[in-house]
PyMOL Python script that loads the backbone (N, CA, C, O; Angstrom):
from pymol import cmd

cmd.read_pdbstr("""\
ATOM      1  N   MET A   1    -137.282 -41.863 -16.744  1.00  0.00           N
ATOM      2  CA  MET A   1    -135.973 -41.419 -16.299  1.00  0.00           C
ATOM      3  C   MET A   1    -136.144 -40.712 -14.966  1.00  0.00           C
ATOM      4  O   MET A   1    -136.853 -39.711 -14.866  1.00  0.00           O
ATOM      5  N   GLY A   2    -135.493 -41.241 -13.952  1.00  0.00           N
ATOM      6  CA  GLY A   2    -135.518 -40.613 -12.649  1.00  0.00           C
ATOM      7  C   GLY A   2    -134.224 -39.871 -12.388  1.00  0.00           C
ATOM      8  O   GLY A   2    -133.217 -40.096 -13.060  1.00  0.00           O
ATOM      9  N   LEU A   3    -134.260 -39.000 -11.422  1.00  0.00           N
ATOM     10  CA  LEU A   3    -133.058 -38.239 -11.091  1.00  0.00           C
ATOM     11  C   LEU A   3    -131.933 -39.135 -10.596  1.00  0.00           C
ATOM     12  O   LEU A   3    -130.759 -38.797 -10.747  1.00  0.00           O
ATOM     13  N   ALA A   4    -132.278 -40.268 -10.009  1.00  0.00           N
ATOM     14  CA  ALA A   4    -131.266 -41.148  -9.456  1.00  0.00           C
ATOM     15  C   ALA A   4    -130.544 -41.966 -10.518  1.00  0.00           C
ATOM     16  O   ALA A   4    -129.480 -42.522 -10.247  1.00  0.00           O
ATOM     17  N   ASP A   5    -131.096 -42.047 -11.701  1.00  0.00           N
ATOM     18  CA  ASP A   5    -130.504 -42.866 -12.754  1.00  0.00           C
ATOM     19  C   ASP A   5    -129.544 -42.033 -13.599  1.00  0.00           C
ATOM     20  O   ASP A   5    -129.910 -41.523 -14.658  1.00  0.00           O
ATOM     21  N   MET A   6    -128.316 -41.906 -13.115  1.00  0.00           N
ATOM     22  CA  MET A   6    -127.323 -41.048 -13.742  1.00  0.00           C
ATOM     23  C   MET A   6    -126.951 -41.520 -15.144  1.00  0.00           C
ATOM     24  O   MET A   6    -126.681 -40.689 -16.011  1.00  0.00           O
ATOM     25  N   ASN A   7    -126.930 -42.823 -15.390  1.00  0.00           N
ATOM     26  CA  ASN A   7    -126.599 -43.329 -16.723  1.00  0.00           C
ATOM     27  C   ASN A   7    -127.635 -42.888 -17.751  1.00  0.00           C
ATOM     28  O   ASN A   7    -127.282 -42.515 -18.870  1.00  0.00           O
ATOM     29  N   GLU A   8    -128.901 -42.928 -17.379  1.00  0.00           N
ATOM     30  CA  GLU A   8    -129.963 -42.477 -18.289  1.00  0.00           C
ATOM     31  C   GLU A   8    -129.845 -40.978 -18.552  1.00  0.00           C
ATOM     32  O   GLU A   8    -130.048 -40.529 -19.680  1.00  0.00           O
ATOM     33  N   ILE A   9    -129.524 -40.213 -17.535  1.00  0.00           N
ATOM     34  CA  ILE A   9    -129.355 -38.771 -17.702  1.00  0.00           C
ATOM     35  C   ILE A   9    -128.193 -38.490 -18.651  1.00  0.00           C
ATOM     36  O   ILE A   9    -128.290 -37.618 -19.515  1.00  0.00           O
ATOM     37  N   LYS A  10    -127.102 -39.223 -18.493  1.00  0.00           N
ATOM     38  CA  LYS A  10    -125.948 -39.013 -19.374  1.00  0.00           C
ATOM     39  C   LYS A  10    -126.282 -39.376 -20.819  1.00  0.00           C
ATOM     40  O   LYS A  10    -125.834 -38.696 -21.742  1.00  0.00           O
ATOM     41  N   LYS A  11    -127.057 -40.431 -21.025  1.00  0.00           N
ATOM     42  CA  LYS A  11    -127.500 -40.798 -22.375  1.00  0.00           C
ATOM     43  C   LYS A  11    -128.375 -39.689 -22.960  1.00  0.00           C
ATOM     44  O   LYS A  11    -128.270 -39.351 -24.139  1.00  0.00           O
ATOM     45  N   TYR A  12    -129.233 -39.137 -22.117  1.00  0.00           N
ATOM     46  CA  TYR A  12    -130.126 -38.071 -22.550  1.00  0.00           C
ATOM     47  C   TYR A  12    -129.320 -36.823 -22.933  1.00  0.00           C
ATOM     48  O   TYR A  12    -129.628 -36.163 -23.926  1.00  0.00           O
ATOM     49  N   VAL A  13    -128.292 -36.504 -22.147  1.00  0.00           N
ATOM     50  CA  VAL A  13    -127.417 -35.370 -22.455  1.00  0.00           C
ATOM     51  C   VAL A  13    -126.740 -35.593 -23.802  1.00  0.00           C
ATOM     52  O   VAL A  13    -126.635 -34.670 -24.609  1.00  0.00           O
ATOM     53  N   LYS A  14    -126.291 -36.797 -24.038  1.00  0.00           N
ATOM     54  CA  LYS A  14    -125.643 -37.118 -25.310  1.00  0.00           C
ATOM     55  C   LYS A  14    -126.616 -36.935 -26.471  1.00  0.00           C
ATOM     56  O   LYS A  14    -126.246 -36.396 -27.514  1.00  0.00           O
ATOM     57  N   SER A  15    -127.860 -37.382 -26.292  1.00  0.00           N
ATOM     58  CA  SER A  15    -128.853 -37.219 -27.355  1.00  0.00           C
ATOM     59  C   SER A  15    -129.190 -35.742 -27.572  1.00  0.00           C
ATOM     60  O   SER A  15    -129.429 -35.321 -28.704  1.00  0.00           O
ATOM     61  N   LEU A  16    -129.210 -34.961 -26.502  1.00  0.00           N
ATOM     62  CA  LEU A  16    -129.463 -33.521 -26.639  1.00  0.00           C
ATOM     63  C   LEU A  16    -128.334 -32.837 -27.401  1.00  0.00           C
ATOM     64  O   LEU A  16    -128.579 -31.954 -28.223  1.00  0.00           O
ATOM     65  N   LYS A  17    -127.098 -33.245 -27.127  1.00  0.00           N
ATOM     66  CA  LYS A  17    -125.957 -32.666 -27.844  1.00  0.00           C
ATOM     67  C   LYS A  17    -126.042 -32.998 -29.333  1.00  0.00           C
ATOM     68  O   LYS A  17    -125.724 -32.157 -30.174  1.00  0.00           O
ATOM     69  N   GLN A  18    -126.465 -34.208 -29.661  1.00  0.00           N
ATOM     70  CA  GLN A  18    -126.619 -34.585 -31.059  1.00  0.00           C
ATOM     71  C   GLN A  18    -127.736 -33.789 -31.716  1.00  0.00           C
ATOM     72  O   GLN A  18    -127.612 -33.346 -32.857  1.00  0.00           O
ATOM     73  N   ARG A  19    -128.823 -33.615 -30.984  1.00  0.00           N
ATOM     74  CA  ARG A  19    -129.947 -32.826 -31.508  1.00  0.00           C
ATOM     75  C   ARG A  19    -129.525 -31.388 -31.768  1.00  0.00           C
ATOM     76  O   ARG A  19    -129.946 -30.783 -32.754  1.00  0.00           O
ATOM     77  N   LYS A  20    -128.696 -30.839 -30.890  1.00  0.00           N
ATOM     78  CA  LYS A  20    -128.162 -29.480 -31.053  1.00  0.00           C
ATOM     79  C   LYS A  20    -127.364 -29.385 -32.349  1.00  0.00           C
ATOM     80  O   LYS A  20    -127.531 -28.439 -33.119  1.00  0.00           O
ATOM     81  N   LYS A  21    -126.498 -30.364 -32.587  1.00  0.00           N
ATOM     82  CA  LYS A  21    -125.703 -30.378 -33.816  1.00  0.00           C
ATOM     83  C   LYS A  21    -126.606 -30.484 -35.046  1.00  0.00           C
ATOM     84  O   LYS A  21    -126.365 -29.826 -36.058  1.00  0.00           O
ATOM     85  N   ASP A  22    -127.634 -31.309 -34.954  1.00  0.00           N
ATOM     86  CA  ASP A  22    -128.569 -31.468 -36.070  1.00  0.00           C
ATOM     87  C   ASP A  22    -129.263 -30.147 -36.396  1.00  0.00           C
ATOM     88  O   ASP A  22    -129.403 -29.784 -37.564  1.00  0.00           O
ATOM     89  N   ILE A  23    -129.694 -29.438 -35.366  1.00  0.00           N
ATOM     90  CA  ILE A  23    -130.359 -28.148 -35.580  1.00  0.00           C
ATOM     91  C   ILE A  23    -129.389 -27.155 -36.210  1.00  0.00           C
ATOM     92  O   ILE A  23    -129.762 -26.407 -37.113  1.00  0.00           O
ATOM     93  N   GLU A  24    -128.148 -27.148 -35.737  1.00  0.00           N
ATOM     94  CA  GLU A  24    -127.141 -26.250 -36.318  1.00  0.00           C
ATOM     95  C   GLU A  24    -126.916 -26.573 -37.788  1.00  0.00           C
ATOM     96  O   GLU A  24    -126.781 -25.664 -38.607  1.00  0.00           O
ATOM     97  N   ASN A  25    -126.874 -27.862 -38.132  1.00  0.00           N
ATOM     98  CA  ASN A  25    -126.705 -28.267 -39.533  1.00  0.00           C
ATOM     99  C   ASN A  25    -127.908 -27.859 -40.379  1.00  0.00           C
ATOM    100  O   ASN A  25    -127.749 -27.402 -41.511  1.00  0.00           O
ATOM    101  N   ARG A  26    -129.104 -28.022 -39.832  1.00  0.00           N
ATOM    102  CA  ARG A  26    -130.314 -27.622 -40.558  1.00  0.00           C
ATOM    103  C   ARG A  26    -130.335 -26.119 -40.786  1.00  0.00           C
ATOM    104  O   ARG A  26    -130.800 -25.650 -41.825  1.00  0.00           O
ATOM    105  N   PHE A  27    -129.830 -25.360 -39.811  1.00  0.00           N
ATOM    106  CA  PHE A  27    -129.773 -23.906 -39.967  1.00  0.00           C
ATOM    107  C   PHE A  27    -128.802 -23.519 -41.084  1.00  0.00           C
ATOM    108  O   PHE A  27    -129.091 -22.622 -41.876  1.00  0.00           O
ATOM    109  N   MET A  28    -127.660 -24.189 -41.146  1.00  0.00           N
ATOM    110  CA  MET A  28    -126.693 -23.902 -42.209  1.00  0.00           C
ATOM    111  C   MET A  28    -127.293 -24.243 -43.577  1.00  0.00           C
ATOM    112  O   MET A  28    -127.092 -23.507 -44.543  1.00  0.00           O
ATOM    113  N   GLU A  29    -128.019 -25.344 -43.660  1.00  0.00           N
ATOM    114  CA  GLU A  29    -128.688 -25.704 -44.905  1.00  0.00           C
ATOM    115  C   GLU A  29    -129.713 -24.643 -45.291  1.00  0.00           C
ATOM    116  O   GLU A  29    -129.839 -24.284 -46.462  1.00  0.00           O
ATOM    117  N   LEU A  30    -130.438 -24.148 -44.300  1.00  0.00           N
ATOM    118  CA  LEU A  30    -131.428 -23.107 -44.541  1.00  0.00           C
ATOM    119  C   LEU A  30    -130.761 -21.834 -45.059  1.00  0.00           C
ATOM    120  O   LEU A  30    -131.258 -21.201 -45.991  1.00  0.00           O
ATOM    121  N   LEU A  31    -129.642 -21.466 -44.455  1.00  0.00           N
ATOM    122  CA  LEU A  31    -128.902 -20.290 -44.932  1.00  0.00           C
ATOM    123  C   LEU A  31    -128.462 -20.459 -46.382  1.00  0.00           C
ATOM    124  O   LEU A  31    -128.543 -19.519 -47.174  1.00  0.00           O
ATOM    125  N   ASN A  32    -128.003 -21.642 -46.723  1.00  0.00           N
ATOM    126  CA  ASN A  32    -127.580 -21.909 -48.094  1.00  0.00           C
ATOM    127  C   ASN A  32    -128.759 -21.828 -49.068  1.00  0.00           C
ATOM    128  O   ASN A  32    -128.612 -21.314 -50.177  1.00  0.00           O
ATOM    129  N   LEU A  33    -129.915 -22.330 -48.660  1.00  0.00           N
ATOM    130  CA  LEU A  33    -131.097 -22.243 -49.510  1.00  0.00           C
ATOM    131  C   LEU A  33    -131.460 -20.785 -49.780  1.00  0.00           C
ATOM    132  O   LEU A  33    -131.790 -20.416 -50.908  1.00  0.00           O
ATOM    133  N   LYS A  34    -131.398 -19.971 -48.746  1.00  0.00           N
ATOM    134  CA  LYS A  34    -131.716 -18.543 -48.907  1.00  0.00           C
ATOM    135  C   LYS A  34    -130.664 -17.867 -49.780  1.00  0.00           C
ATOM    136  O   LYS A  34    -130.995 -17.095 -50.679  1.00  0.00           O
ATOM    137  N   LYS A  35    -129.410 -18.159 -49.512  1.00  0.00           N
ATOM    138  CA  LYS A  35    -128.313 -17.545 -50.258  1.00  0.00           C
ATOM    139  C   LYS A  35    -128.407 -17.881 -51.750  1.00  0.00           C
ATOM    140  O   LYS A  35    -128.115 -17.037 -52.596  1.00  0.00           O
ATOM    141  N   ASN A  36    -128.808 -19.096 -52.065  1.00  0.00           N
ATOM    142  CA  ASN A  36    -128.919 -19.535 -53.449  1.00  0.00           C
ATOM    143  C   ASN A  36    -130.262 -19.176 -54.085  1.00  0.00           C
ATOM    144  O   ASN A  36    -130.510 -19.508 -55.244  1.00  0.00           O
ATOM    145  N   GLY A  37    -131.124 -18.500 -53.332  1.00  0.00           N
ATOM    146  CA  GLY A  37    -132.405 -18.058 -53.865  1.00  0.00           C
ATOM    147  C   GLY A  37    -133.425 -19.157 -54.056  1.00  0.00           C
ATOM    148  O   GLY A  37    -134.368 -18.998 -54.831  1.00  0.00           O
ATOM    149  N   LYS A  38    -133.253 -20.269 -53.364  1.00  0.00           N
ATOM    150  CA  LYS A  38    -134.184 -21.396 -53.521  1.00  0.00           C
ATOM    151  C   LYS A  38    -135.427 -21.263 -52.649  1.00  0.00           C
ATOM    152  O   LYS A  38    -136.416 -21.962 -52.868  1.00  0.00           O
ATOM    153  N   ILE A  39    -135.382 -20.368 -51.661  1.00  0.00           N
ATOM    154  CA  ILE A  39    -136.557 -20.098 -50.835  1.00  0.00           C
ATOM    155  C   ILE A  39    -136.725 -18.586 -50.713  1.00  0.00           C
ATOM    156  O   ILE A  39    -135.765 -17.828 -50.856  1.00  0.00           O
ATOM    157  N   SER A  40    -137.952 -18.163 -50.449  1.00  0.00           N
ATOM    158  CA  SER A  40    -138.240 -16.739 -50.304  1.00  0.00           C
ATOM    159  C   SER A  40    -137.802 -16.247 -48.925  1.00  0.00           C
ATOM    160  O   SER A  40    -137.538 -17.040 -48.021  1.00  0.00           O
ATOM    161  N   ASP A  41    -137.732 -14.937 -48.788  1.00  0.00           N
ATOM    162  CA  ASP A  41    -137.381 -14.345 -47.495  1.00  0.00           C
ATOM    163  C   ASP A  41    -138.406 -14.708 -46.428  1.00  0.00           C
ATOM    164  O   ASP A  41    -138.051 -14.962 -45.277  1.00  0.00           O
ATOM    165  N   GLU A  42    -139.679 -14.732 -46.816  1.00  0.00           N
ATOM    166  CA  GLU A  42    -140.744 -15.074 -45.863  1.00  0.00           C
ATOM    167  C   GLU A  42    -140.603 -16.506 -45.369  1.00  0.00           C
ATOM    168  O   GLU A  42    -140.718 -16.780 -44.175  1.00  0.00           O
ATOM    169  N   GLU A  43    -140.353 -17.411 -46.303  1.00  0.00           N
ATOM    170  CA  GLU A  43    -140.183 -18.814 -45.913  1.00  0.00           C
ATOM    171  C   GLU A  43    -138.944 -18.983 -45.044  1.00  0.00           C
ATOM    172  O   GLU A  43    -138.961 -19.744 -44.077  1.00  0.00           O
ATOM    173  N   TYR A  44    -137.870 -18.276 -45.387  1.00  0.00           N
ATOM    174  CA  TYR A  44    -136.645 -18.329 -44.594  1.00  0.00           C
ATOM    175  C   TYR A  44    -136.924 -17.885 -43.156  1.00  0.00           C
ATOM    176  O   TYR A  44    -136.535 -18.564 -42.206  1.00  0.00           O
ATOM    177  N   GLU A  45    -137.595 -16.752 -43.003  1.00  0.00           N
ATOM    178  CA  GLU A  45    -137.881 -16.226 -41.663  1.00  0.00           C
ATOM    179  C   GLU A  45    -138.742 -17.192 -40.852  1.00  0.00           C
ATOM    180  O   GLU A  45    -138.500 -17.407 -39.665  1.00  0.00           O
ATOM    181  N   GLU A  46    -139.745 -17.770 -41.503  1.00  0.00           N
ATOM    182  CA  GLU A  46    -140.633 -18.714 -40.819  1.00  0.00           C
ATOM    183  C   GLU A  46    -139.864 -19.942 -40.346  1.00  0.00           C
ATOM    184  O   GLU A  46    -139.999 -20.357 -39.195  1.00  0.00           O
ATOM    185  N   ARG A  47    -139.063 -20.521 -41.228  1.00  0.00           N
ATOM    186  CA  ARG A  47    -138.299 -21.723 -40.877  1.00  0.00           C
ATOM    187  C   ARG A  47    -137.210 -21.402 -39.864  1.00  0.00           C
ATOM    188  O   ARG A  47    -136.921 -22.215 -38.986  1.00  0.00           O
ATOM    189  N   ARG A  48    -136.604 -20.223 -39.979  1.00  0.00           N
ATOM    190  CA  ARG A  48    -135.558 -19.821 -39.030  1.00  0.00           C
ATOM    191  C   ARG A  48    -136.128 -19.692 -37.623  1.00  0.00           C
ATOM    192  O   ARG A  48    -135.511 -20.134 -36.654  1.00  0.00           O
ATOM    193  N   LYS A  49    -137.298 -19.091 -37.518  1.00  0.00           N
ATOM    194  CA  LYS A  49    -137.928 -18.926 -36.204  1.00  0.00           C
ATOM    195  C   LYS A  49    -138.222 -20.274 -35.556  1.00  0.00           C
ATOM    196  O   LYS A  49    -138.028 -20.444 -34.353  1.00  0.00           O
ATOM    197  N   LYS A  50    -138.688 -21.227 -36.351  1.00  0.00           N
ATOM    198  CA  LYS A  50    -138.964 -22.559 -35.816  1.00  0.00           C
ATOM    199  C   LYS A  50    -137.681 -23.222 -35.322  1.00  0.00           C
ATOM    200  O   LYS A  50    -137.657 -23.837 -34.256  1.00  0.00           O
ATOM    201  N   LEU A  51    -136.610 -23.089 -36.117  1.00  0.00           N
ATOM    202  CA  LEU A  51    -135.326 -23.670 -35.708  1.00  0.00           C
ATOM    203  C   LEU A  51    -134.802 -23.000 -34.446  1.00  0.00           C
ATOM    204  O   LEU A  51    -134.289 -23.672 -33.551  1.00  0.00           O
ATOM    205  N   GLU A  52    -134.928 -21.696 -34.372  1.00  0.00           N
ATOM    206  CA  GLU A  52    -134.461 -20.972 -33.183  1.00  0.00           C
ATOM    207  C   GLU A  52    -135.216 -21.416 -31.940  1.00  0.00           C
ATOM    208  O   GLU A  52    -134.621 -21.614 -30.881  1.00  0.00           O
ATOM    209  N   ARG A  53    -136.517 -21.569 -32.072  1.00  0.00           N
ATOM    210  CA  ARG A  53    -137.335 -22.008 -30.938  1.00  0.00           C
ATOM    211  C   ARG A  53    -136.918 -23.399 -30.477  1.00  0.00           C
ATOM    212  O   ARG A  53    -136.788 -23.648 -29.278  1.00  0.00           O
ATOM    213  N   GLU A  54    -136.710 -24.298 -31.424  1.00  0.00           N
ATOM    214  CA  GLU A  54    -136.276 -25.657 -31.098  1.00  0.00           C
ATOM    215  C   GLU A  54    -134.891 -25.633 -30.447  1.00  0.00           C
ATOM    216  O   GLU A  54    -134.634 -26.365 -29.491  1.00  0.00           O
ATOM    217  N   TYR A  55    -134.004 -24.787 -30.972  1.00  0.00           N
ATOM    218  CA  TYR A  55    -132.644 -24.679 -30.439  1.00  0.00           C
ATOM    219  C   TYR A  55    -132.663 -24.186 -28.988  1.00  0.00           C
ATOM    220  O   TYR A  55    -131.947 -24.719 -28.139  1.00  0.00           O
ATOM    221  N   VAL A  56    -133.474 -23.179 -28.712  1.00  0.00           N
ATOM    222  CA  VAL A  56    -133.569 -22.645 -27.351  1.00  0.00           C
ATOM    223  C   VAL A  56    -134.086 -23.709 -26.394  1.00  0.00           C
ATOM    224  O   VAL A  56    -133.586 -23.834 -25.276  1.00  0.00           O
ATOM    225  N   GLU A  57    -135.079 -24.475 -26.824  1.00  0.00           N
ATOM    226  CA  GLU A  57    -135.619 -25.539 -25.975  1.00  0.00           C
ATOM    227  C   GLU A  57    -134.554 -26.597 -25.674  1.00  0.00           C
ATOM    228  O   GLU A  57    -134.428 -27.054 -24.538  1.00  0.00           O
ATOM    229  N   VAL A  58    -133.797 -26.980 -26.694  1.00  0.00           N
ATOM    230  CA  VAL A  58    -132.742 -27.980 -26.504  1.00  0.00           C
ATOM    231  C   VAL A  58    -131.654 -27.445 -25.579  1.00  0.00           C
ATOM    232  O   VAL A  58    -131.190 -28.153 -24.684  1.00  0.00           O
ATOM    233  N   MET A  59    -131.250 -26.203 -25.795  1.00  0.00           N
ATOM    234  CA  MET A  59    -130.194 -25.623 -24.965  1.00  0.00           C
ATOM    235  C   MET A  59    -130.638 -25.479 -23.510  1.00  0.00           C
ATOM    236  O   MET A  59    -129.844 -25.677 -22.591  1.00  0.00           O
ATOM    237  N   ASP A  60    -131.906 -25.133 -23.306  1.00  0.00           N
ATOM    238  CA  ASP A  60    -132.432 -25.026 -21.948  1.00  0.00           C
ATOM    239  C   ASP A  60    -132.404 -26.381 -21.254  1.00  0.00           C
ATOM    240  O   ASP A  60    -131.957 -26.489 -20.112  1.00  0.00           O
ATOM    241  N   ARG A  61    -132.879 -27.407 -21.939  1.00  0.00           N
ATOM    242  CA  ARG A  61    -132.891 -28.758 -21.368  1.00  0.00           C
ATOM    243  C   ARG A  61    -131.471 -29.256 -21.140  1.00  0.00           C
ATOM    244  O   ARG A  61    -131.195 -29.922 -20.142  1.00  0.00           O
ATOM    245  N   LEU A  62    -130.573 -28.934 -22.064  1.00  0.00           N
ATOM    246  CA  LEU A  62    -129.181 -29.340 -21.939  1.00  0.00           C
ATOM    247  C   LEU A  62    -128.527 -28.685 -20.719  1.00  0.00           C
ATOM    248  O   LEU A  62    -127.765 -29.328 -19.997  1.00  0.00           O
ATOM    249  N   ALA A  63    -128.824 -27.428 -20.500  1.00  0.00           N
ATOM    250  CA  ALA A  63    -128.284 -26.739 -19.326  1.00  0.00           C
ATOM    251  C   ALA A  63    -128.796 -27.382 -18.038  1.00  0.00           C
ATOM    252  O   ALA A  63    -128.041 -27.553 -17.082  1.00  0.00           O
ATOM    253  N   GLN A  64    -130.067 -27.734 -18.019  1.00  0.00           N
ATOM    254  CA  GLN A  64    -130.639 -28.396 -16.841  1.00  0.00           C
ATOM    255  C   GLN A  64    -129.963 -29.739 -16.590  1.00  0.00           C
ATOM    256  O   GLN A  64    -129.585 -30.049 -15.461  1.00  0.00           O
ATOM    257  N   MET A  65    -129.813 -30.526 -17.637  1.00  0.00           N
ATOM    258  CA  MET A  65    -129.220 -31.852 -17.486  1.00  0.00           C
ATOM    259  C   MET A  65    -127.737 -31.766 -17.118  1.00  0.00           C
ATOM    260  O   MET A  65    -127.250 -32.570 -16.323  1.00  0.00           O
ATOM    261  N   ARG A  66    -127.037 -30.823 -17.676  1.00  0.00           N
ATOM    262  CA  ARG A  66    -125.629 -30.647 -17.316  1.00  0.00           C
ATOM    263  C   ARG A  66    -125.488 -30.288 -15.838  1.00  0.00           C
ATOM    264  O   ARG A  66    -124.557 -30.739 -15.171  1.00  0.00           O
ATOM    265  N   TYR A  67    -126.401 -29.487 -15.339  1.00  0.00           N
ATOM    266  CA  TYR A  67    -126.379 -29.141 -13.921  1.00  0.00           C
ATOM    267  C   TYR A  67    -126.622 -30.385 -13.076  1.00  0.00           C
ATOM    268  O   TYR A  67    -125.942 -30.589 -12.070  1.00  0.00           O
ATOM    269  N   PHE A  68    -127.589 -31.226 -13.472  1.00  0.00           N
ATOM    270  CA  PHE A  68    -127.892 -32.448 -12.734  1.00  0.00           C
ATOM    271  C   PHE A  68    -126.704 -33.398 -12.723  1.00  0.00           C
ATOM    272  O   PHE A  68    -126.448 -34.058 -11.716  1.00  0.00           O
ATOM    273  N   THR A  69    -125.979 -33.474 -13.828  1.00  0.00           N
ATOM    274  CA  THR A  69    -124.848 -34.402 -13.913  1.00  0.00           C
ATOM    275  C   THR A  69    -123.568 -33.824 -13.333  1.00  0.00           C
ATOM    276  O   THR A  69    -122.563 -34.525 -13.214  1.00  0.00           O
ATOM    277  N   GLY A  70    -123.602 -32.550 -12.972  1.00  0.00           N
ATOM    278  CA  GLY A  70    -122.427 -31.929 -12.384  1.00  0.00           C
ATOM    279  C   GLY A  70    -121.429 -31.424 -13.405  1.00  0.00           C
ATOM    280  O   GLY A  70    -120.309 -31.064 -13.041  1.00  0.00           O
ATOM    281  N   GLU A  71    -121.811 -31.387 -14.692  1.00  0.00           N
ATOM    282  CA  GLU A  71    -120.910 -30.885 -15.718  1.00  0.00           C
ATOM    283  C   GLU A  71    -120.725 -29.379 -15.591  1.00  0.00           C
ATOM    284  O   GLU A  71    -119.681 -28.849 -15.970  1.00  0.00           O
ATOM    285  N   GLU A  72    -121.713 -28.700 -15.070  1.00  0.00           N
ATOM    286  CA  GLU A  72    -121.645 -27.257 -14.911  1.00  0.00           C
ATOM    287  C   GLU A  72    -122.191 -26.881 -13.547  1.00  0.00           C
ATOM    288  O   GLU A  72    -123.021 -27.584 -12.970  1.00  0.00           O
ATOM    289  N   GLN A  73    -121.711 -25.773 -13.055  1.00  0.00           N
ATOM    290  CA  GLN A  73    -122.280 -25.203 -11.850  1.00  0.00           C
ATOM    291  C   GLN A  73    -122.984 -23.918 -12.246  1.00  0.00           C
ATOM    292  O   GLN A  73    -122.439 -23.109 -12.997  1.00  0.00           O
ATOM    293  N   LEU A  74    -124.186 -23.734 -11.745  1.00  0.00           N
ATOM    294  CA  LEU A  74    -124.962 -22.575 -12.163  1.00  0.00           C
ATOM    295  C   LEU A  74    -124.336 -21.248 -11.764  1.00  0.00           C
ATOM    296  O   LEU A  74    -124.236 -20.341 -12.591  1.00  0.00           O
ATOM    297  N   PHE A  75    -123.925 -21.123 -10.549  1.00  0.00           N
ATOM    298  CA  PHE A  75    -123.457 -19.837 -10.057  1.00  0.00           C
ATOM    299  C   PHE A  75    -121.988 -19.865  -9.678  1.00  0.00           C
ATOM    300  O   PHE A  75    -121.613 -19.372  -8.614  1.00  0.00           O
ATOM    301  N   ALA A  76    -121.163 -20.428 -10.522  1.00  0.00           N
ATOM    302  CA  ALA A  76    -119.737 -20.524 -10.229  1.00  0.00           C
ATOM    303  C   ALA A  76    -118.986 -19.336 -10.767  1.00  0.00           C
ATOM    304  O   ALA A  76    -117.768 -19.252 -10.610  1.00  0.00           O
TER     305      ALA A  76
END
""", "prot")
cmd.dss("prot")
cmd.show_as("cartoon", "prot")
cmd.util.cbc("prot")
cmd.orient("prot")
């Protein structure tokens, strides 16, 4: 994927948005598991941290790609 290939960048942005939704859904499932007592607090914290790290990475990449596609302006 090159910077000049705007269609590929837009496809990538779409896949990042889907990945973001997937992570949010996995987090809700994790909360339900903890709420129902199916996992321990330690396991919850460990899995939550992994999800948070993945979410931050996706959001960072999404912000970069949105800037490249002109969906957002950084300092507006």
